[in-house]
C-alpha positions in Angstrom: 43.9 91.6 227.4 41.7 93.9 229.5 41.4 96.3 226.7 40.3 93.6 224.3 37.5 92.5 226.6 36.4 96.1 227.3 36.3 97.0 223.6 34.3 93.8 222.7 31.8 94.4 225.4 31.5 98.0 224.3 31.0 96.9 220.7 28.0 94.8 221.7 26.3 97.7 223.2 27.3 100.4 220.8 25.7 98.8 217.8 22.4 100.4 218.8 23.6 103.9 217.7 26.3 103.0 215.2 25.7 105.9 212.9 25.9 108.6 215.6 28.9 106.9 217.2 30.7 106.8 213.9 30.2 110.6 213.4 31.3 111.3 217.0 34.4 109.2 216.5 35.5 110.6 213.3 37.2 108.8 210.4 40.5 108.3 212.3 39.1 106.6 215.3 39.8 103.1 213.8 42.8 104.0 211.8 40.7 105.2 208.8 39.0 101.8 208.2 35.3 102.4 208.0 34.5 98.7 207.8 36.1 97.9 211.2 34.3 97.6 214.5 32.0 100.5 215.3 32.6 102.9 218.2 31.2 102.5 221.7 30.3 106.0 222.8 26.7 107.0 223.6 25.8 103.3 224.0 22.0 103.3 224.1 21.3 106.6 222.4 18.5 106.4 219.9 17.4 102.7 220.6 14.2 101.8 222.5 13.9 98.1 223.3 10.2 98.5 224.1 9.4 99.3 220.4 9.6 96.7 217.7 11.6 97.3 214.5 9.7 99.3 211.9 7.4 100.5 214.7 4.3 102.2 213.1 5.2 100.7 209.7 5.3 97.3 208.1 5.3 94.1 210.3 8.5 92.4 211.3 9.2 89.1 209.5 10.3 86.5 212.0 11.7 83.3 210.5 11.9 80.2 212.8 13.6 76.9 212.8 13.6 74.0 215.3 15.9 71.2 216.4 14.2 68.4 218.3 16.9 67.2 220.8 14.7 64.6 222.5 11.2 63.5 223.3 11.7 62.0 226.7 8.2 60.8 227.6 4.8 60.4 226.0 2.1 59.9 228.7 -1.3 58.4 227.7 -2.7 58.9 231.2 -1.9 62.7 231.2 -2.2 63.0 227.4 1.0 65.0 226.9 4.6 64.7 225.8 7.8 66.2 227.0 10.4 67.5 224.5 13.7 69.4 224.5 14.0 71.7 221.6 16.4 74.3 220.2 14.3 77.3 219.0 16.0 79.7 216.6 14.4 83.0 215.6 15.7 85.4 212.9 14.5 88.9 212.2 16.0 92.2 210.9 16.3 95.3 213.0 17.5 98.3 210.9 18.5 100.1 214.1 21.4 97.7 214.5 23.0 98.0 211.1 26.8 98.5 211.1 29.5 98.7 208.5 31.3 95.6 207.3 30.3 92.1 206.4 31.0 90.3 209.7 28.8 88.8 212.3 29.4 88.8 216.0 28.2 86.5 218.8 27.2 88.6 221.7 26.9 87.7 225.4 23.4 86.3 226.1 22.9 88.7 228.9 22.7 91.5 226.4 19.3 90.3 225.3 17.9 92.4 228.0 18.9 95.5 226.0 17.3 94.4 222.7 13.8 93.9 221.5 12.9 90.2 221.1 9.7 88.5 219.9 7.2 87.5 222.5 6.9 83.9 221.2 5.3 81.3 223.5 4.4 77.6 223.1 0.7 77.0 222.8 -0.9 74.3 225.0 2.3 74.1 227.1 1.8 72.7 230.6 5.3 73.3 232.0 8.3 74.8 230.3 11.7 76.0 231.4 14.8 77.5 229.9 18.1 75.6 230.7 20.5 77.7 232.7 23.5 75.4 233.3 26.1 76.8 233.4 24.5 80.0 232.2 21.2 80.7 230.5 21.2 78.6 227.3 20.6 81.6 225.0 22.5 82.8 222.0 22.5 86.3 220.3 24.3 86.7 217.0 24.3 90.0 215.2 24.9 90.5 211.4 26.1 93.7 209.7 22.8 94.1 207.9 20.9 94.3 211.2 19.8 90.6 211.2 19.5 89.0 214.7 19.7 85.3 215.4 18.2 84.5 218.8 18.4 80.8 219.9 17.0 79.2 223.0 17.2 75.7 224.6 13.8 74.8 226.1 12.3 71.8 227.7 8.5 71.8 227.5 5.6 69.5 228.4 2.8 70.0 225.8 -0.7 68.7 225.8 -1.5 66.1 223.1 -5.1 65.0 222.7 -5.0 61.2 222.0 -7.6 58.8 220.7 -6.9 55.5 222.5 -9.8 53.5 221.0 -7.3 51.5 218.9 -4.7 51.1 221.6 -2.1 49.5 221.2 -2.5 49.6 217.4 -3.0 53.4 217.4 -1.3 56.3 215.6 -1.3 59.6 217.5 -1.0 63.0 216.0 0.7 65.6 218.2 1.5 69.3 217.7 4.1 71.8 218.7 2.6 75.3 218.1 4.4 78.6 218.4 2.5 81.8 218.6 3.0 85.5 219.3 1.5 86.4 222.7 0.9 90.1 222.2 1.7 91.2 218.6 -0.9 90.4 216.0 -0.3 90.0 212.3 -0.2 93.7 211.8 3.0 93.8 213.9 4.8 90.5 213.3 4.6 87.7 210.7 5.8 84.2 211.6 7.3 82.1 208.8 9.3 78.8 208.7 12.8 79.5 207.6 12.9 76.7 205.0 9.5 75.0 205.2 9.7 71.3 206.3 13.5 71.6 206.2 13.3 74.0 209.1 12.8 71.1 211.5 15.7 68.8 212.3 16.4 65.9 214.6 12.9 64.5 214.7 13.6 61.8 212.1 16.5 60.5 214.2 14.5 60.1 217.4 14.4 56.7 219.0 11.4 56.3 221.3 10.5 53.4 223.6 7.0 52.8 222.4 6.6 54.9 219.2 8.0 55.4 215.8 7.8 58.8 214.1 5.8 58.1 210.9 6.0 61.6 209.3 6.0 65.3 210.2 5.2 68.5 208.4 5.0 72.2 209.1 2.1 74.5 208.9 1.5 78.3 209.0 -1.8 79.4 210.6 -3.5 82.1 212.5 -5.5 82.2 215.7 -8.4 84.5 216.4 -8.5 85.7 220.0 -11.0 87.7 222.0 -8.5 90.6 222.1 -9.8 91.5 218.7 -6.7 90.4 216.8 -5.5 87.7 214.5 -2.2 86.3 215.8 0.4 84.4 213.7 1.0 80.8 214.6 3.5 78.2 213.4 2.6 74.5 213.7 4.9 71.4 213.7 2.6 68.4 213.4 4.0 64.8 213.7 2.5 61.4 213.7 3.6 58.7 216.2 2.8 55.0 215.5 2.9 52.7 218.5 5.1 49.6 218.4 2.7 46.8 218.9 5.3 43.9 219.2 5.7 44.5 222.9 2.0 44.2 223.6 1.7 41.1 221.4 4.3 39.3 223.5 3.1 40.8 226.8 -0.7 40.5 226.4 -2.0 39.0 223.2 0.0 35.8 223.2 -0.6 34.9 226.9 -4.4 35.6 226.6 -4.6 33.4 223.4 -2.7 30.6 225.2 -5.1 30.7 228.1 -8.0 30.3 225.7 -6.4 27.3 224.1 -5.7 25.9 227.6 -9.4 26.1 228.4 -10.1 23.8 225.4 -8.1 21.0 227.0 -11.1 20.2 229.2 -13.0 19.1 226.1 -10.7 16.0 225.8 -11.2 15.0 229.5 -14.2 12.7 230.3 -17.2 14.1 232.0 -16.6 11.9 235.1 -13.3 13.7 235.8 -15.0 16.5 237.8 -11.9 17.8 239.7 -9.7 18.0 236.6 -12.2 19.8 234.4 -13.2 22.2 237.2 -9.6 23.0 238.0 -8.8 23.9 234.4 -11.9 26.1 234.1 -11.5 28.0 237.3 -7.7 28.4 236.8 -8.0 29.8 233.3 -10.8 32.2 234.4 -8.7 33.6 237.3 -5.6 33.9 235.2 -7.5 35.8 232.5 -8.9 38.1 235.2 -5.4 38.8 236.5 -4.2 39.5 233.0 -7.0 42.0 232.3 -6.4 43.9 235.6 -2.6 44.1 234.8 -3.2 45.5 231.3 -5.4 48.3 232.7 -3.1 49.3 235.6 -0.7 51.1 233.3 -3.6 53.2 231.9 -5.6 53.7 235.1 -6.6 57.3 234.1 -7.9 56.4 230.7 -10.5 53.8 231.6 -13.2 55.9 229.9 -11.8 54.6 226.6 -12.9 51.2 225.3 -9.5 50.2 223.8 -8.7 47.6 221.3 -6.8 45.6 223.9 -9.8 45.6 226.2 -12.0 44.2 223.4 -9.5 41.4 222.8 -9.2 40.5 226.4 -13.0 40.6 226.7 -13.3 38.2 223.8 -10.7 35.8 225.4 -12.5 36.0 228.7 -15.8 35.1 227.1 -14.4 32.0 225.4 -12.7 30.8 228.6 -15.9 31.4 230.6 -17.9 29.7 227.8 -15.7 26.6 228.1 -16.4 26.5 231.9 -20.2 26.8 231.3 -20.0 24.1 228.6 -18.7 21.6 231.1 -21.4 22.6 233.6 -24.1 22.0 230.9 -22.7 18.7 229.8 -22.2 17.4 233.4 -25.8 18.5 234.4 -27.2 16.8 231.3 -25.3 13.6 232.1 -26.4 13.6 235.7 -30.1 14.1 234.7 -29.9 11.2 232.2 -28.4 9.0 234.9 -31.2 10.0 237.3 -33.8 9.2 234.7 -32.5 5.6 234.4 -33.3 4.9 238.1 -31.6 2.3 240.2 -31.4 -0.2 237.3 -27.9 -0.5 236.0 -28.4 -0.9 232.3 -31.8 -1.0 230.6 -31.6 -1.4 226.9 -32.2 1.5 224.5 -35.2 -0.2 223.0 -36.9 -0.6 226.4 -36.2 3.0 227.4 -37.7 4.3 224.1 -40.8 2.1 224.6 -41.3 3.4 228.1 -41.0 7.0 226.9 -43.5 6.4 224.1 -46.0 4.7 226.5 -45.7 7.6 228.9 -46.3 10.2 226.3 -49.2 8.2 224.8 -50.8 7.9 228.3 -50.5 11.6 228.9 -52.0 12.4 225.5 -54.8 9.9 226.0 -55.8 11.4 229.3 -55.8 14.9 227.8 -58.0 13.7 224.9 -60.4 12.1 227.3 -60.8 15.3 229.3 -61.5 17.2 226.1 -64.2 14.7 224.9 -66.4 15.8 227.7 -66.7 19.3 226.3 -66.3 19.0 222.5 -67.0 16.6 219.6 -64.2 15.3 217.5 -64.3 14.8 213.7 -60.9 13.3 213.5 -58.0 12.9 216.0 -54.5 11.9 215.1 -52.3 10.8 218.0 -48.6 10.4 217.8 -45.7 10.2 220.2 -44.8 13.9 219.6 -47.9 16.0 219.3 -51.7 16.2 218.8 -53.2 17.3 215.5 -55.7 20.0 216.4 -56.8 20.9 212.9 -59.9 18.8 212.8 -61.1 19.6 216.3 -64.4 21.4 216.8 -63.5 23.6 219.8 -63.5 27.1 220.8 -60.8 29.4 219.4 -58.9 30.0 222.6 -58.8 26.3 223.3 -57.5 25.5 219.8 -54.8 28.2 220.3 -53.8 26.6 223.6 -53.5 23.2 221.9 -51.3 24.6 219.1 -49.0 26.5 221.6 -48.6 23.3 223.6 -47.4 21.4 220.5 -45.0 24.2 219.7 -43.6 24.2 223.2 -43.0 20.5 223.0 -41.1 20.8 219.8 -39.0 23.7 221.1 -38.1 21.8 224.3 -37.2 18.8 222.2 -34.8 20.8 220.2 -32.9 21.9 223.3 -33.0 18.6 225.0 -29.6 17.0 225.0 -30.0 13.3 224.1 -26.3 12.4 224.4 -24.2 14.6 226.8 -21.0 13.3 225.3 -21.8 15.0 222.0 -21.5 18.4 223.7 -17.8 17.9 224.1 -17.5 16.5 220.6 -19.1 19.6 219.0 -17.2 22.0 221.3 -13.9 20.6 220.1 -14.8 21.9 216.6 -17.0 25.0 217.3 -14.8 26.8 219.9 -11.6 26.9 217.9 -13.5 27.7 214.7 -15.4 30.7 216.2 -12.3 31.9 218.0 -10.3 32.0 214.7 -13.2 33.7 212.9 -13.4 36.4 215.6 -9.7 36.9 215.4 -9.8 37.5 211.7 -12.5 40.2 212.1 -10.7 41.7 215.1 -7.3 42.2 213.4 -8.8 43.2 210.1 -10.8 45.9 211.7 -8.2 47.4 214.0 -5.3 47.2 211.5 -7.0 48.4 208.3 -10.0 50.5 209.3 
């Protein structure tokens, strides 16, 4: 047993100088079988791990493949994701060719004696190689000198996210592999089988996202070190699952808006009831807005889709509260205008208003008669016709503006405060539905 382990370990090291070792051993060293295991004398003679294969000649072709074991977390606040991957690299080193058609898995610690590519992960924040129970590396050597080098890596990679449509967004993230020191004149990176070089990503189950699609790219990066470096890119799109946010935020905020409309069916005299509904819905909406932002405290610079919707809901709730304030104020003003009398008839009130307006206009006309001569004056309960007056230009402008102001004030004067609630019952739901149609159409289809 000891001899078997010793011979196998010697085999792993002696592959570096197989041809010289075969000559030193002679044809009878393995019972005359030239396709059996090579010898193990002069272990490192002729091999320099500091020089790449084909040094000084053609570049080394390095084919890669990936297995995505997991994507454990995607952070919007830090704008990165953490993934565990199995990285496999293949290349051919003619210095390691031996006789036969077998392949051997070597001890991973022997990687220190071989040349390996200086591949690194672009935009990686933190990375580590798993080492339980030993370093998770694999070296497999084929008889034609091909080397398979596999690693198990967990890395946290930056991913620039556009959160303007959060939570109806689709994020595009990348995993980029590049040579650190060798440019394209020394190494060439390729995917082993194109898109089929990546496995496992289609089977991932993420808490908030669904993998829409992924594809592989081959690119180059220009660096200030005066070189063009090969780069492989795995690009994948993640679509956020919006159902959670609909149940957690959209439905409660919509129900709060509908709750604020209940006050329209309560009489204006019920001040405590209507005030309580308005204040309660405003405070509840404020709490909901603060809670939705707490999970994304570091991304407040974005105006997100969920912020827009919560702002719309808050505006409608606050508008319902202001509507009651306007209606109640108009009602109190109307009651104050009636005076201490309990119930003067509408006809008497109208006559009093007409008399008051007529008296005011008559007094104004009397003051103007002292300065100007009139050709024709038409007096009504609403305005004064200044077209036929012979007066100075600025005085005529003042007269016209006064009439305009009376008409504008009359348009905004609420004759019957109860009509405010009547129109609000129709206008608030109608405008809210219309805004929702535009909101969902924009963020889902544009």
